[in-house]
Backbone bond lengths (Angstrom), bond angles and torsions (degrees), N, CA, C in turn:
res aa  C-N    CA-C-N  psi(-1)  N-CA   C-N-CA  omega(-1)  CA-C   N-CA-C  phi
1 M - - - 1.469 - - 1.520 108.88 -
2 A 1.322 116.19 134.37 1.457 119.96 -179.25 1.524 110.30 -67.19
3 R 1.308 115.81 140.34 1.449 121.01 179.44 1.523 110.35 -75.96
4 A 1.325 117.46 135.93 1.462 121.14 -178.61 1.517 109.97 -64.40
5 R 1.324 115.43 136.30 1.454 120.34 176.56 1.523 109.07 -78.73
6 R 1.306 116.04 135.97 1.451 119.23 -175.37 1.519 109.66 -152.63
7 L 1.289 115.36 165.77 1.446 121.75 172.06 1.518 107.06 -123.56
8 R 1.306 116.19 111.29 1.460 120.91 -175.54 1.520 109.48 -107.82
9 T 1.318 116.72 131.86 1.452 120.46 176.77 1.519 108.79 -125.70
10 Y 1.323 115.71 138.12 1.456 119.99 175.84 1.515 108.41 -155.83
11 S 1.301 116.79 172.24 1.452 121.48 -171.26 1.512 111.02 -104.59
12 F 1.337 115.08 147.30 1.446 119.47 173.53 1.524 109.66 -67.20
13 P 1.327 118.73 138.65 1.466 120.18 175.81 1.521 111.17 -65.41
14 G 1.302 115.52 149.23 1.454 119.61 174.71 1.503 114.75 83.97
15 S 1.337 118.82 9.63 1.452 119.61 -178.27 1.516 110.63 -71.37
16 A 1.320 115.76 142.30 1.455 120.21 176.13 1.510 111.75 -68.05
17 H 1.343 117.00 -18.60 1.456 121.09 -177.49 1.522 112.09 -99.56
18 R 1.330 118.30 10.81 1.456 120.43 -170.79 1.521 111.91 -58.60
19 A 1.301 118.29 -40.99 1.462 120.31 -175.17 1.514 112.18 -66.38
20 R 1.337 117.36 -22.84 1.451 119.93 -175.54 1.517 112.70 -102.12
21 R 1.324 118.79 -0.19 1.461 119.27 -177.79 1.504 110.58 -69.96
22 Q 1.318 115.45 151.92 1.447 122.03 -176.51 1.510 108.19 -145.54
23 P 1.353 117.68 170.68 1.459 118.90 177.00 1.514 111.03 -57.54
24 C 1.345 116.08 138.86 1.456 120.04 179.92 1.521 109.58 -64.45
25 G 1.304 116.37 137.20 1.447 121.69 176.86 1.509 109.05 -154.87
26 G 1.325 117.13 159.42 1.451 119.51 -177.09 1.510 110.68 62.41
27 Q 1.339 116.21 -141.48 1.446 121.92 178.04 1.512 107.16 -109.06
28 D 1.333 115.99 118.31 1.446 121.76 -171.08 1.513 109.95 -103.03
29 R 1.333 114.84 135.09 1.452 120.78 -178.14 1.509 110.24 -89.05
30 G 1.310 116.77 127.54 1.449 122.00 175.07 1.504 110.07 -97.57
31 G 1.338 114.23 -171.96 1.450 119.46 175.43 1.514 112.09 110.30
32 G 1.330 114.95 153.86 1.449 119.69 177.75 1.509 112.20 88.88
33 P 1.306 117.48 156.41 1.451 121.25 -174.74 1.511 114.04 -79.00
34 Q 1.327 118.67 -12.67 1.454 119.89 -174.47 1.518 109.84 -111.41
35 G 1.306 114.39 146.90 1.456 119.63 -178.30 1.508 109.80 79.69
36 G 1.323 118.64 155.95 1.452 117.31 -179.80 1.501 113.46 -164.00
37 V 1.300 115.63 145.55 1.450 122.53 167.01 1.509 106.44 -125.15
38 H 1.295 117.30 132.09 1.448 121.65 -175.95 1.524 109.42 -118.67
39 P 1.340 119.07 84.77 1.455 119.36 177.51 1.525 110.58 -69.38
40 G 1.318 116.03 135.45 1.453 120.62 -171.43 1.504 115.06 -88.68
41 E 1.295 116.71 -151.63 1.442 123.81 -163.87 1.523 113.72 -59.63
42 L 1.327 115.15 145.07 1.453 120.25 171.75 1.523 108.73 -67.09
43 A 1.317 116.27 138.16 1.459 119.95 -177.80 1.520 111.07 -83.26
44 Q 1.333 116.25 151.44 1.451 120.84 176.23 1.522 109.16 -71.57
45 H 1.303 114.74 143.07 1.457 119.24 -178.21 1.521 108.14 -157.16
46 A 1.313 116.94 137.93 1.460 119.83 176.23 1.513 109.34 -71.16
47 A 1.317 116.93 131.68 1.462 121.83 -179.29 1.514 109.73 -125.44
48 Q 1.342 115.86 151.06 1.460 119.70 174.18 1.515 109.32 -65.63
49 A 1.295 116.18 154.15 1.456 120.74 -177.32 1.516 110.92 -95.98
50 G 1.349 114.32 157.93 1.447 121.96 166.87 1.514 114.24 59.97
51 A 1.332 115.27 -138.83 1.455 121.39 -172.80 1.515 111.91 -65.25
52 D 1.340 117.89 -33.57 1.460 119.62 179.27 1.514 110.53 -60.65
53 R 1.340 116.74 -43.33 1.455 120.53 179.73 1.521 110.35 -65.90
54 E 1.326 118.06 -40.55 1.455 120.38 -179.09 1.518 111.08 -64.62
55 R 1.348 116.45 -40.24 1.457 119.21 178.76 1.519 110.88 -64.42
56 A 1.310 117.77 -33.52 1.460 121.33 179.98 1.516 112.27 -79.44
57 G 1.342 117.31 -2.44 1.449 120.54 -179.19 1.508 112.79 79.05
58 E 1.345 118.81 21.82 1.458 121.74 -178.25 1.525 109.88 -114.79
59 Q 1.315 115.59 141.88 1.454 121.68 174.82 1.518 108.28 -139.91
60 E 1.333 117.51 145.41 1.453 119.54 175.01 1.516 110.09 -69.22
61 A 1.302 115.67 142.52 1.451 121.20 175.49 1.517 108.24 -112.87
62 H 1.313 117.51 -134.86 1.456 121.49 -170.71 1.520 110.70 -81.32
63 G 1.330 117.10 128.59 1.441 122.34 169.84 1.514 114.93 57.99
64 G 1.359 117.37 36.71 1.450 120.39 178.33 1.512 113.31 89.88
65 A 1.358 117.45 -5.06 1.452 119.22 174.40 1.517 108.43 -71.12
66 Y 1.315 116.86 166.05 1.447 116.94 178.55 1.512 110.73 -135.91
67 T 1.308 114.16 153.97 1.443 122.95 173.14 1.518 107.80 -121.42
68 R 1.312 116.47 131.38 1.450 121.61 176.98 1.515 108.34 -108.31
69 F 1.333 116.30 141.91 1.455 122.39 179.80 1.526 109.57 -111.87
70 A 1.320 116.92 147.03 1.458 120.93 176.17 1.522 109.33 -160.47
71 I 1.328 116.02 161.15 1.452 121.84 166.33 1.524 107.20 -114.22
72 S 1.317 116.77 161.80 1.465 120.15 -173.30 1.520 110.52 -143.35
73 P 1.344 118.03 99.23 1.468 119.58 174.81 1.527 112.97 -56.86
74 L 1.333 117.10 -36.79 1.460 119.88 179.48 1.520 110.89 -63.72
75 W 1.332 116.97 -44.55 1.459 119.14 177.36 1.523 110.78 -60.42
76 E 1.323 118.33 -40.73 1.465 120.65 179.86 1.528 110.28 -60.80
77 A 1.336 117.24 -38.85 1.460 120.29 178.47 1.523 110.72 -65.77
78 V 1.331 117.16 -46.48 1.461 120.59 -178.96 1.533 110.89 -65.57
79 A 1.331 116.54 -44.65 1.460 119.87 179.44 1.526 111.28 -66.13
80 G 1.340 116.82 -35.54 1.459 119.98 175.53 1.518 111.84 -64.71
81 A 1.340 116.66 -41.52 1.464 119.95 177.16 1.523 110.74 -62.43
82 R 1.317 116.15 -38.33 1.459 119.02 177.61 1.530 111.20 -62.80
83 L 1.323 117.42 -37.06 1.458 120.56 178.90 1.523 112.14 -68.52
84 I 1.324 117.62 -29.36 1.453 119.78 174.43 1.531 109.02 -61.34
85 K 1.330 116.27 -39.37 1.464 121.26 -178.92 1.526 112.39 -81.25
86 Q 1.321 117.12 -34.26 1.461 122.56 -176.40 1.525 108.31 -130.09
87 P 1.323 117.57 77.06 1.470 121.25 -170.60 1.522 113.04 -68.64
88 H 1.338 114.02 155.96 1.457 122.65 174.23 1.535 107.39 -129.22
89 P 1.338 117.87 140.74 1.471 119.96 -175.76 1.521 114.37 -56.43
90 L 1.343 118.45 -31.04 1.458 120.25 -179.14 1.522 111.72 -56.68
91 Y 1.333 115.92 -32.81 1.463 120.50 -174.34 1.525 112.11 -96.76
92 G 1.334 117.14 15.96 1.454 121.27 -177.25 1.518 114.50 -52.50
93 P 1.346 119.63 -49.30 1.471 119.23 -179.66 1.527 112.96 -59.04
94 W 1.324 116.59 -42.20 1.469 119.66 178.27 1.524 110.97 -66.08
95 L 1.329 117.44 -44.93 1.456 121.14 -179.97 1.529 111.30 -60.91
96 D 1.328 117.13 -41.42 1.457 120.69 -179.27 1.527 111.50 -62.92
97 E 1.319 116.69 -35.84 1.460 120.21 -179.62 1.522 112.34 -79.04
98 V 1.328 116.92 -35.82 1.461 120.48 -170.18 1.521 112.92 -85.22
99 R 1.307 117.56 -38.20 1.468 119.25 -174.67 1.532 112.85 -53.94
100 P 1.350 119.76 -47.58 1.475 117.79 179.62 1.528 112.79 -62.31
101 R 1.337 117.65 -31.25 1.458 120.47 -178.55 1.524 112.13 -70.84
102 L 1.319 117.07 -23.18 1.459 120.23 -175.95 1.528 113.19 -79.09
103 H 1.333 117.63 -10.49 1.455 119.54 176.64 1.523 108.96 -63.59
104 G 1.305 115.97 126.12 1.453 120.47 -178.22 1.512 114.44 91.64
105 I 1.357 117.31 -10.34 1.462 121.15 176.26 1.530 108.54 -89.10
106 R 1.315 117.07 129.07 1.457 120.73 -179.08 1.525 109.89 -87.80
107 W 1.317 115.79 112.96 1.464 120.82 175.08 1.535 110.61 -142.03
108 E 1.351 114.81 30.17 1.456 119.44 -175.38 1.524 112.80 -67.22
109 L 1.338 117.94 -29.74 1.464 119.25 178.15 1.524 110.38 -69.22
110 L 1.331 116.80 -45.25 1.462 120.71 174.77 1.520 110.03 -59.60
111 D 1.318 117.07 -44.92 1.461 121.99 179.45 1.522 111.07 -55.68
112 A 1.333 116.80 -44.57 1.459 121.10 -175.79 1.521 113.03 -69.14
113 L 1.329 117.95 -18.65 1.462 121.51 -177.82 1.530 112.57 -94.91
114 I 1.335 116.89 7.61 1.465 121.18 179.17 1.523 107.74 -110.64
115 P 1.348 117.53 97.28 1.467 121.12 -177.85 1.527 110.56 -79.37
116 P 1.342 117.30 174.75 1.472 119.91 179.31 1.516 113.64 -58.76
117 R 1.336 118.96 -32.17 1.460 120.29 176.03 1.526 109.01 -141.97
118 G 1.323 115.10 147.07 1.447 120.16 -178.01 1.522 111.44 75.42
119 L 1.332 114.93 168.72 1.460 122.37 176.48 1.521 107.91 -146.28
120 P 1.323 118.75 143.60 1.471 119.10 174.15 1.519 110.35 -66.00
121 A 1.317 117.07 134.04 1.462 121.14 -172.80 1.527 112.40 -63.78
122 F 1.335 117.87 -33.13 1.461 118.86 -177.30 1.518 111.99 -64.29
123 L 1.336 117.01 -21.12 1.457 121.51 -176.49 1.527 112.05 -63.99
124 A 1.327 116.63 -31.82 1.470 121.73 176.30 1.519 107.81 -149.73
125 P 1.326 117.33 77.43 1.466 120.06 -177.22 1.524 111.41 -65.43
126 P 1.330 118.23 155.32 1.463 120.39 177.35 1.527 110.69 -55.56
127 P 1.321 118.12 131.41 1.466 119.69 -178.87 1.524 111.91 -66.35
128 A 1.334 115.59 145.69 1.466 121.45 -177.41 1.514 112.36 -84.33
129 V 1.338 118.00 -19.49 1.456 122.26 179.41 1.515 108.66 -125.89
130 A 1.336 116.33 167.14 1.456 120.04 -171.18 1.522 112.77 -69.86
131 V 1.328 117.23 -40.19 1.466 120.24 -175.22 1.535 108.62 -133.70
132 P 1.320 118.27 73.71 1.456 120.41 -179.77 1.528 110.92 -77.06
133 D 1.329 116.28 160.50 1.451 118.70 168.62 1.523 108.82 -96.91
134 L 1.325 115.94 170.64 1.462 119.50 -175.44 1.522 111.42 -63.34
135 D 1.324 118.05 -38.66 1.462 120.54 -178.45 1.526 111.42 -59.68
136 L 1.332 116.87 -41.27 1.459 120.38 179.07 1.528 110.92 -63.57
137 E 1.314 116.96 -43.57 1.465 119.62 -179.25 1.528 111.59 -69.76
138 L 1.325 117.61 -35.15 1.461 119.46 176.95 1.521 111.41 -68.11
139 A 1.336 117.13 -32.54 1.466 119.76 174.99 1.526 110.31 -63.20
140 T 1.327 117.00 -39.37 1.467 120.86 175.83 1.526 110.72 -63.81
141 L 1.320 116.57 -42.33 1.461 120.67 178.24 1.528 110.71 -60.64
142 R 1.327 117.31 -45.64 1.466 120.70 -179.17 1.534 111.81 -62.39
143 A 1.333 116.23 -27.42 1.471 120.76 -177.07 1.527 112.63 -94.41
144 T 1.324 118.77 14.87 1.463 121.13 178.89 1.526 110.57 -55.60
145 P 1.336 118.80 125.25 1.474 120.20 178.79 1.525 111.11 -61.26
146 P 1.323 117.48 142.53 1.474 120.06 -178.67 1.523 113.42 -56.25
147 E 1.350 117.69 -37.12 1.458 119.10 -178.66 1.534 111.18 -68.88
148 T 1.327 117.22 -35.99 1.463 120.30 175.92 1.515 110.59 -66.88
149 L 1.317 115.83 -42.95 1.458 120.67 178.46 1.524 110.58 -60.22
150 A 1.319 117.10 -44.95 1.463 120.68 -178.81 1.525 111.33 -63.02
151 T 1.333 116.50 -40.50 1.465 120.10 178.97 1.516 111.61 -63.14
152 D 1.330 116.89 -43.79 1.465 120.53 -178.72 1.524 112.28 -70.07
153 L 1.330 116.72 -33.46 1.463 119.72 -179.64 1.521 112.09 -74.43
154 A 1.326 117.11 -18.49 1.461 120.64 -173.16 1.520 112.86 -63.06
155 W 1.343 117.51 -29.12 1.460 118.24 -177.85 1.526 112.73 -96.24
156 L 1.353 117.20 6.24 1.461 120.74 173.94 1.531 109.32 -95.45
157 P 1.318 118.21 147.68 1.464 119.62 176.99 1.522 110.73 -66.19
158 P 1.328 118.42 147.27 1.466 120.75 179.00 1.527 111.46 -59.13
159 S 1.321 115.38 141.38 1.458 121.66 -179.71 1.521 107.98 -161.63
160 P 1.332 118.64 166.51 1.468 119.31 173.86 1.525 112.91 -56.63
161 A 1.337 117.28 -32.46 1.462 120.37 179.69 1.523 111.18 -67.01
162 T 1.321 117.08 -47.96 1.462 119.18 179.77 1.526 110.95 -67.65
163 A 1.329 117.02 -34.28 1.465 119.81 177.85 1.522 110.90 -63.80
164 L 1.332 117.44 -42.65 1.459 121.08 178.56 1.520 110.75 -60.85
165 L 1.310 117.31 -45.19 1.460 120.66 -177.95 1.520 111.74 -68.82
166 R 1.322 117.37 -33.70 1.462 119.89 177.55 1.530 111.54 -72.87
167 D 1.345 116.30 -43.97 1.459 120.64 -172.21 1.524 112.84 -79.82
168 D 1.326 116.66 -31.99 1.468 120.81 -177.96 1.532 108.04 -142.69
169 P 1.346 117.68 74.68 1.468 120.33 -173.75 1.522 113.79 -57.06
170 D 1.320 118.06 -42.10 1.466 119.74 -177.83 1.523 110.93 -61.96
171 R 1.311 116.58 -47.77 1.465 119.77 179.95 1.526 110.91 -66.50
172 G 1.339 116.56 -43.61 1.453 119.72 -178.99 1.518 112.68 -62.81
173 L 1.322 117.45 -44.32 1.458 120.78 -179.75 1.524 111.28 -67.54
174 A 1.337 117.38 -37.79 1.465 120.06 177.65 1.526 110.69 -63.76
175 L 1.331 116.63 -43.34 1.462 120.33 178.27 1.525 110.93 -64.90
176 L 1.329 116.82 -42.18 1.458 120.81 178.59 1.529 110.63 -60.96
177 A 1.319 117.49 -45.69 1.467 120.68 179.31 1.522 111.17 -61.52
178 D 1.332 116.92 -40.51 1.466 119.98 178.74 1.526 111.03 -64.51
179 Q 1.323 117.23 -39.66 1.458 119.64 179.88 1.524 111.85 -69.50
180 I 1.329 116.79 -37.58 1.465 119.48 176.23 1.525 110.08 -63.83
181 A 1.340 117.06 -41.35 1.463 120.21 178.16 1.528 111.16 -61.47
182 A 1.346 117.01 -40.25 1.458 120.19 178.27 1.528 111.33 -67.11
183 F 1.335 115.97 -41.52 1.465 119.63 176.69 1.519 110.10 -61.79
184 W 1.323 116.78 -44.85 1.461 121.69 179.56 1.529 110.77 -57.54
185 K 1.322 116.80 -49.04 1.465 121.08 -176.74 1.516 111.43 -58.26
186 T 1.320 116.41 -37.63 1.459 120.96 -176.58 1.522 112.78 -84.55
187 A 1.330 116.50 -44.03 1.463 120.50 -168.74 1.517 114.61 -98.00
188 L 1.336 118.29 -25.37 1.465 119.62 -174.44 1.526 114.71 -119.82
189 A 1.313 117.48 -34.93 1.466 119.26 -174.83 1.527 113.11 -53.81
190 P 1.350 120.15 -41.13 1.467 118.72 179.65 1.527 114.11 -62.54
191 Y 1.322 116.86 -22.19 1.465 121.56 -176.61 1.528 112.57 -106.12
192 W 1.322 117.70 -5.45 1.455 119.99 -169.00 1.526 113.98 -61.18
193 P 1.346 121.44 -40.45 1.471 118.08 178.52 1.528 113.00 -55.87
194 K 1.338 117.61 -41.62 1.461 120.68 178.32 1.526 111.53 -69.57
195 I 1.339 116.03 -42.46 1.462 119.58 179.68 1.526 110.13 -63.36
196 R 1.330 116.46 -47.66 1.461 119.40 -177.86 1.527 111.47 -61.72
197 A 1.340 117.54 -40.73 1.468 119.78 178.42 1.525 110.72 -60.26
198 L 1.333 116.60 -40.57 1.458 120.34 -179.98 1.528 110.77 -66.44
199 L 1.331 116.80 -44.54 1.463 120.72 -178.43 1.523 111.28 -66.17
200 E 1.322 117.73 -43.08 1.463 119.95 179.61 1.525 110.81 -66.33
201 G 1.332 117.44 -34.64 1.454 119.90 174.43 1.512 112.05 -63.10
202 D 1.328 116.57 -37.67 1.463 120.45 177.26 1.521 110.70 -66.06
203 L 1.329 117.52 -41.10 1.462 120.29 178.43 1.521 111.27 -58.08
204 L 1.325 116.64 -45.31 1.461 120.11 -179.89 1.522 111.07 -64.16
205 Y 1.333 116.22 -41.70 1.460 120.18 179.59 1.522 111.10 -62.63
206 R 1.339 117.19 -44.61 1.464 120.52 -178.31 1.523 111.02 -68.22
207 A 1.322 117.61 -37.31 1.459 119.77 178.22 1.528 110.83 -63.35
208 R 1.336 116.51 -38.69 1.475 119.34 176.90 1.520 110.54 -66.94
209 Q 1.340 117.22 -39.97 1.460 119.46 176.62 1.518 111.45 -58.25
210 L 1.313 116.72 -44.35 1.453 120.71 -178.62 1.517 110.88 -65.95
211 A 1.340 116.80 -40.65 1.457 120.25 179.73 1.524 111.42 -67.15
212 D 1.334 116.99 -37.03 1.468 120.83 -175.34 1.526 113.41 -84.97
213 G 1.325 116.95 -36.74 1.458 119.42 -172.72 1.511 115.48 -127.29
214 G 1.334 117.61 4.27 1.453 120.51 177.87 1.518 112.73 73.18
215 A 1.336 114.67 -170.67 1.457 120.66 -176.18 1.527 111.93 -61.49
216 H 1.321 117.83 -33.57 1.461 120.55 -177.41 1.522 110.57 -60.38
217 R 1.315 117.58 -49.76 1.462 119.79 -179.35 1.520 111.37 -67.06
218 L 1.323 117.12 -43.54 1.451 120.34 -178.21 1.523 111.82 -61.85
219 L 1.319 117.13 -55.19 1.450 120.63 -169.43 1.518 113.06 -76.04
220 N 1.324 117.41 -27.53 1.460 119.70 -179.61 1.518 112.88 -81.30
221 T 1.316 118.49 -2.38 1.464 121.03 177.49 1.520 112.49 -115.02
222 L 1.330 117.75 5.44 1.460 119.76 -179.77 1.524 112.15 -69.00
223 D 1.326 115.93 -46.25 1.461 121.13 -173.47 1.520 107.77 -168.44
224 P 1.336 118.52 149.77 1.466 119.58 178.72 1.530 113.90 -59.70
225 T 1.325 118.57 -21.52 1.462 120.78 -179.22 1.524 112.83 -88.06
226 V 1.328 117.16 -0.40 1.467 122.07 -178.48 1.525 108.52 -112.82
227 E 1.333 116.22 130.55 1.468 120.56 -179.37 1.525 109.73 -139.84
228 W 1.339 114.40 133.69 1.454 121.33 174.37 1.517 108.48 -114.03
229 S 1.340 117.33 119.15 1.454 121.20 176.32 1.517 108.49 -156.07
230 E 1.328 115.58 145.64 1.463 122.49 178.89 1.521 111.52 50.55
231 D 1.338 114.79 45.39 1.462 121.25 178.36 1.524 113.52 58.63
232 T 1.320 116.96 27.08 1.456 121.43 178.31 1.524 109.14 -130.06
233 L 1.307 115.96 131.86 1.456 122.09 176.05 1.515 109.04 -98.90
234 R 1.325 117.02 120.39 1.455 122.68 -178.75 1.527 109.11 -111.62
235 V 1.310 115.52 131.18 1.459 121.68 178.21 1.520 108.12 -129.45
236 Q 1.310 117.39 119.18 1.459 121.15 -177.55 1.527 110.27 -72.84
237 H 1.333 115.50 134.06 1.457 122.46 173.23 1.518 109.07 -133.06
238 R 1.307 115.26 156.31 1.457 120.10 -176.91 1.523 113.08 -88.82
239 Y 1.330 117.83 -35.02 1.450 118.97 -159.94 1.520 115.78 -120.10
240 C 1.324 120.05 -2.57 1.456 117.40 -171.70 1.523 111.12 -143.81
241 T 1.325 114.32 163.20 1.452 121.39 179.00 1.521 108.18 -148.29
242 A 1.329 117.63 144.36 1.465 119.82 -175.91 1.514 110.25 -165.29
243 L 1.337 114.96 166.72 1.456 123.16 173.14 1.516 107.28 -126.86
244 R 1.339 117.23 118.64 1.453 121.17 -174.98 1.525 110.10 -125.14
245 A 1.325 117.06 137.16 1.458 122.52 171.91 1.527 108.45 -95.06
246 L 1.323 116.47 129.90 1.469 119.61 -177.50 1.519 112.43 -77.05
247 R 1.331 117.39 -35.20 1.463 122.44 175.46 1.530 112.12 50.87
248 G 1.328 115.30 48.09 1.459 119.37 172.01 1.506 115.36 78.37
249 R 1.340 118.46 11.36 1.462 119.79 -175.96 1.518 113.37 -86.48
250 G 1.334 118.61 -11.71 1.454 120.53 179.28 1.517 112.02 68.21
251 L 1.331 115.76 -163.73 1.458 122.11 -176.67 1.523 109.03 -133.10
252 L 1.327 116.34 134.78 1.460 122.73 176.30 1.524 108.69 -106.48
253 L 1.336 116.45 127.00 1.456 122.35 177.09 1.525 108.54 -109.22
254 V 1.337 115.97 128.35 1.458 121.51 -176.01 1.530 108.93 -129.08
255 P 1.335 118.74 106.15 1.461 119.84 174.55 1.522 109.95 -69.73
256 S 1.323 116.18 150.42 1.462 120.29 -176.64 1.515 110.75 -141.84
257 A 1.328 115.53 143.67 1.461 121.40 175.82 1.518 112.01 -86.31
258 F 1.342 118.01 -9.36 1.459 121.34 -174.43 1.523 112.91 -124.14
259 T 1.319 117.58 18.28 1.463 121.66 -176.66 1.519 113.14 -98.76
260 W 1.330 117.44 -37.65 1.468 120.92 -176.15 1.521 110.08 -54.89
261 P 1.357 118.40 138.53 1.462 129.09 11.54 1.529 114.09 -96.34
262 N 1.314 118.38 20.43 1.461 120.96 -177.20 1.523 111.59 -105.34
263 V 1.318 115.06 162.03 1.463 123.18 166.83 1.520 106.76 -115.68
264 W 1.322 116.97 131.86 1.458 121.95 -178.83 1.516 109.23 -111.26
265 S 1.324 116.54 140.58 1.459 120.03 -177.25 1.516 110.80 -132.56
266 I 1.320 114.96 151.87 1.456 123.55 168.14 1.517 106.79 -122.45
267 T 1.330 116.53 127.73 1.461 120.25 179.98 1.521 112.73 -126.84
268 T 1.316 118.65 -6.99 1.459 121.25 -173.69 1.520 111.65 -95.11
269 A 1.346 115.89 146.27 1.453 121.92 174.33 1.542 108.60 -65.76
270 P 1.347 118.21 151.77 1.466 127.16 6.97 1.515 114.41 -90.30
271 W 1.322 117.85 10.55 1.457 120.57 -172.34 1.524 111.49 -80.08
272 Q 1.334 115.64 151.02 1.460 120.13 171.45 1.527 108.55 -68.45
273 P 1.345 119.10 136.62 1.464 120.16 175.36 1.521 110.89 -53.15
274 T 1.327 116.47 128.86 1.456 121.91 -169.10 1.518 110.62 -137.24
275 L 1.323 116.13 138.87 1.462 122.70 169.98 1.520 108.16 -119.90
276 R 1.320 115.53 128.50 1.462 121.59 173.82 1.521 107.08 -112.79
277 Y 1.313 116.23 126.15 1.458 121.70 -171.91 1.533 109.05 -134.76
278 G 1.329 115.94 160.95 1.454 120.62 179.65 1.516 111.84 -69.93
279 T 1.332 116.43 128.79 1.455 121.14 -179.36 1.520 111.74 -67.15
280 R 1.309 116.65 154.59 1.460 121.72 172.35 1.523 108.82 -64.53
281 G 1.335 116.09 145.83 1.459 120.21 176.89 1.516 114.36 82.25
282 I 1.330 117.71 10.27 1.452 119.97 -175.10 1.525 111.86 -60.36
283 A 1.341 117.79 -33.53 1.460 119.97 -177.69 1.520 111.54 -65.13
284 T 1.331 116.85 -31.74 1.464 119.31 -179.39 1.520 112.04 -75.83
285 L 1.330 117.03 -24.62 1.462 120.49 -174.08 1.518 111.88 -66.13
286 W 1.333 116.58 -38.29 1.467 119.44 -173.56 1.521 112.12 -107.48
287 E 1.323 117.36 20.16 1.459 119.21 172.35 1.520 109.38 -63.42
288 R 1.307 116.04 139.74 1.462 119.71 178.58 1.518 110.42 -67.74
289 R 1.329 114.11 143.36 1.458 122.92 179.13 1.511 112.03 58.93
290 S 1.337 116.50 30.30 1.456 120.75 175.49 1.523 108.64 -83.53
291 A 1.305 117.98 118.85 1.451 121.62 -172.99 1.514 113.55 -103.44
292 S 1.323 118.35 -16.56 1.443 120.41 -174.60 1.530 110.63 -106.65
293 V 1.345 115.31 158.86 1.449 119.32 176.51 1.511 109.00 -66.41
294 P 1.343 119.01 124.35 1.465 120.95 -177.71 1.503 112.23 -64.94
295 Q 1.321 115.47 152.09 1.456 120.99 177.27 1.525 109.56 -82.24
296 A 1.323 114.87 168.30 1.461 119.44 -175.82 1.503 112.53 -73.76
297 A 1.316 119.25 -18.34 1.452 121.48 -177.08 1.525 109.56 -124.44
298 V 1.304 115.39 154.43 1.450 121.12 173.79 1.515 108.66 -104.50
């Protein structure tokens, strides 16, 4: 009898955060030696063959399962905004340049939706195509179903921002999309050609890894907190634990210029299971006085 495909998450014993862990929801931040989420097997899914599948960003993985690749300008904007609030030394050159430009830019609604840990999934849903533009992703954000919005807002503390989105979802989502677009124009657009080149280079590299070595080679080289063994994908998380059934949804991998040193995951319906990880070559991207488009590898 075929074994049921599932996504299992649980915590490492002995974690200092054990008492505060909760069911995974929204976008969960991984990383670090303590705490853990162990998402299980990739689900089987019919995929297009040959060049059509490659153009769509899909490749077969283990035993008929599939992995889809994509980049996400919207995620880069949200993750960049989070770094403004919770800086990391790696991004110092970018932060030094961007912070003065943000004076006078209204992004308080986006700011209010970025808590100390985790992110609501609706804020940057998994992209539906391999290489979307920001306008396409913002259209998806504006069309967030009210029930999905309510579910994601439930784990955020009450605030004027959450009240606006609950009481008037259409107006709140439109305002949020406009603020993200303004943040993007100021903080990311000047760097996007270099960022996009790096991310697309990572996609090509990962697709070759999957073609040459299967899921084992691909998934075991994404990040030290990600491990593929015995048909199970394990991703360490600090704060949450859950059991998820994939039900044929496969796995979406999204490289990011603003994620390192963490891995972020989405495991809850209605979203496709997603891992966002730091792209290769990230250290070269934010080198000071770097004038050329960085290469995909360091």
